[in-house]
N, C-alpha and C positions, 0 to 999 in steps of 0.2 A: 649386277652392275652397277653403282652409285650413280650413273648420270642417266640409266634408261628410265624412258618416260613412263607416267605410270597410267592407269587406265582410266580413263574417262566414262565411259560405254561398253556394255559389252552385251552379247545376246549368246544364247545358250538354247539351240533346237527351235529358235522362234518361230512360231509358224501361225497362218492365220486363215482361217476356213469359212466363207460365207453358206448360208443355203445349207439345204439338207436334200437327199437322194438325188433325183435329176438334176437337180438344180443347186449343188455343190460345187462351190468354187473353191480351188486351194491357190489364195493370190499370193500368200508367203508360205515356202516349207522348208522349214525345218534350218533357216540358216544360223551359223555364226559368224559370231564377228567381236574385234575387239580395240576399239578404237582408243585411241593414245591422247594424252593432253595435248594442246596447241597443232598436232598434225592436222593437214587440211585434207580431208575427205570427200574424196564424188563418189556415189551411187548411180552409174549408168546404167540405162536401158529404156528400151521404146517403151511407147503407150501401153498397159496392160502387164507391166510384164512384173508388176509388183513393188516397185519402188515409193509410189506415194502411201501406200499401206503400210509400210514398213515403218517410212517416216510418222504416221499416226498413230501408231504403237511404242517409237521411241518418245513422241512427246504426251503421250498418255490419254490422246482423246480418243483408241479405242483397244478395248482389251485384247491381249493375245488368246487365240485358242490352246493353245500349248505353249511352253517353251518358256525362259526367265530371262529377264534383262536386269541388269547389276549397273549400280549408279555411283560411281566410286568406289568401286570395288564391295558396295554392300546390294543384298538381292534389294530391288527397288520395291516401297511401300507407297502405294498412295491411295490407299484404302480408305480413306476420309478426305472432305472438303479443304481442310487445315494442310494436310500431308501435301495432296495435291498442287494447294497454291504453292508449299515451300519448294515442291520440285520444279515448277514453272517460274521459281525466281532464279534459278540454274539453267534452263532450258529452256529457249526461245525459238520462234520459228517464223521467216518473211518466206510468204507465198506467193504462187505462180500469177496469182490473179489479185493486183491489189484494191480493186473498186469491193470485190468482199469479204475485204479482210478490217473495214471498218464498220461502227453502228453509225449507219447513219443519221440517227438522232442527235449525237454526242459532235460539238466541236474539237477544234485542233489542238485547244488551249485543255480541253476535257481528259482526249486519247495521250497529252504528253503527262499529267499531274498527276493520270492515273498509275504512271510507270513511276511516278517521284514518290506515290505512295507505298508502291510496289517494295521499292528499296527502305521503306523504312521512313519516307521525309513528308510524312504527312503533317508533323506540326513545326516543318520550318517556317519562317515567315517569308512573306509575298514576296519581297525584293528576291530572296534566294534564290526562287523557284524559278522565277522571270529569268533570270541570270543563267538557271540550269537549262532552262527550256531554250535560252537565246542559243548557249552554247553546242546543246546538241543541235538545233540548225544550224548553227555554221560550220559544225563537222560536214556535213550534209550539204554544204551551199546554197541554203534556205534561209531566208532572213524572217527571224521569228513575227517582228512587228510588221510584215506584210501579211502572216497566216493568222494572227489572233483574231478570236473572233468568225474565222471562216470556219466552212465546213470540208474534210477530205474529197466530198465530191465535187468540190470547185478547183481543184487541181487537177492537173494532166496527169497519165498514167503513170509517167517518170518522176513527177514530183511527190506523186503519193508513195513511190516506190521508195523514196530518198527520205519519205516522213517516217517508213516502218524502221527503218535502219536507223534512225533519230532517235526512234523507241529503244532498238537495241542499247544506243549509246547510252541511254539513261536508264536503263533495265541490268547492264552489264551484268550478262548470263555467261556462264561457262562454256555453254555448247550452244552455238546455232546452226538451225535447221534451214537452210535456203533450199526451198522447191522451186527450182525454175525462176530464180528470182530477175531475172534480166531475160525473160525469154518476150515480153510484152513492150521491149521499148526498142530503139533505135539503136542502132552499133554504136555509136557515139557515146549514148547515154549509159551503153551496158560497159563501157569500157571505164567509165567513171565510179560505176555502183560497185565492179567488181576491185578497183581500187580501194575504194571506200570500206568494204568488207574487208581487205587484207589490212589496211591502217587499225583497222576497229581491233581485229587479231591483235596485231602488233601492240596497240594502245592499252587494252586490257585483256590480253593473254587467253583469248577465248579461242577454245576449237570448233571452227567451222565444216560443216557437213553440206555439202552441195548433193541434190538430188536432181537428175538432168538426163536428157537424153543426147543432148552435147558432147559429144567425146574429143571435141577441139577445146572446149573451156575445161572438161575432167584434166585436158594435159596439159593447159596452161597453168592451172594453179593449184594442183594438186600434190602431194607429197605420195598419198596413195589412194588406189582405184579399185574401187569392186564392181565387177561387170554381171547386172542380174538379168536375168531372162527366164519366165515362166516361176516366178518366185522364188528361183534359187541363186545363188553366187556360184556362176560357171566360173568365175575366174577374178583372183586379187594380188595385189602386190606393189610396186613402186607404180608410179605413172611410167616411167622411162621402161621400165617389164614390160608392162600388161600394153602400150600402146604400139612403143617402139619392136617388142617383139611376142607380138600376141600368140597365145597356144591356140585358142578356142576358136572355129568356125565362125560363131555368131560374133565373136569379139572383132574379128578381121572382117566381117560385114560391115558392123557398125560403122569400123576404119574408112571401108570402101566408101562407105554411103556418103561422107565428106568430101564433097566439090573439092577440088585442087583448081587452082587457076590457070596454072602453066600445063594442066594434062587436060586430053580429050574426056568428055563425062562420059562415063559409062552407066547407061541408063537401062541395061541389061537386066539387073536386079531387082526394079522399080516395078 
């Protein structure tokens, strides 16, 4: 079919084992997936399900014990620092804790200028760089002139999350891994951040992958949902399929754990 979406990130038998002998832990256990360009994907599971370990392997921060990752149809090769940097131009992340995502010695200008350099804009005139940084900040409802010469730790948690999205706006990666991107901010800011990520996806044709324990968020934003339990994908499919018609007991429990305003809360599973 001519209009079939192309694969952007695929895994075959992807496995990560930590430790040896008695301390051996299989964090991710022979998972297969095929993420398509432009679709919104959510990987849902509780703490310890292996979803963050999987995200780190996809980012190239840790090596798989077994299995292969394919990027844009080719076996991923990030053996040298140069190749890894090239890969990171195309795949970026927003993490749960914005406070630990910045180098405390780097000012906000430096954070944003690094993104421009990474996209090959190191030699651009200063005026043009300021214009690009202003536009990126404006995209996330921040004013660059109020941030210049400040450090990220001088911002609130919500502002730091927005600054991370401004970085993504400048970097324009093909894939964005968002690991619990809204877990540390209030409900109002959460909706704003999600809207910004969706706008970014439309603006630059990015493929967002949400790593989350929040099945409500997954249903709200996703085309495709993967449910992860103890290092394995136990269920996957369209958001409607998986969340409105779950087959696995684990998926059903995750859905039942979401409090509903119009029903009496069932605390028997807690």
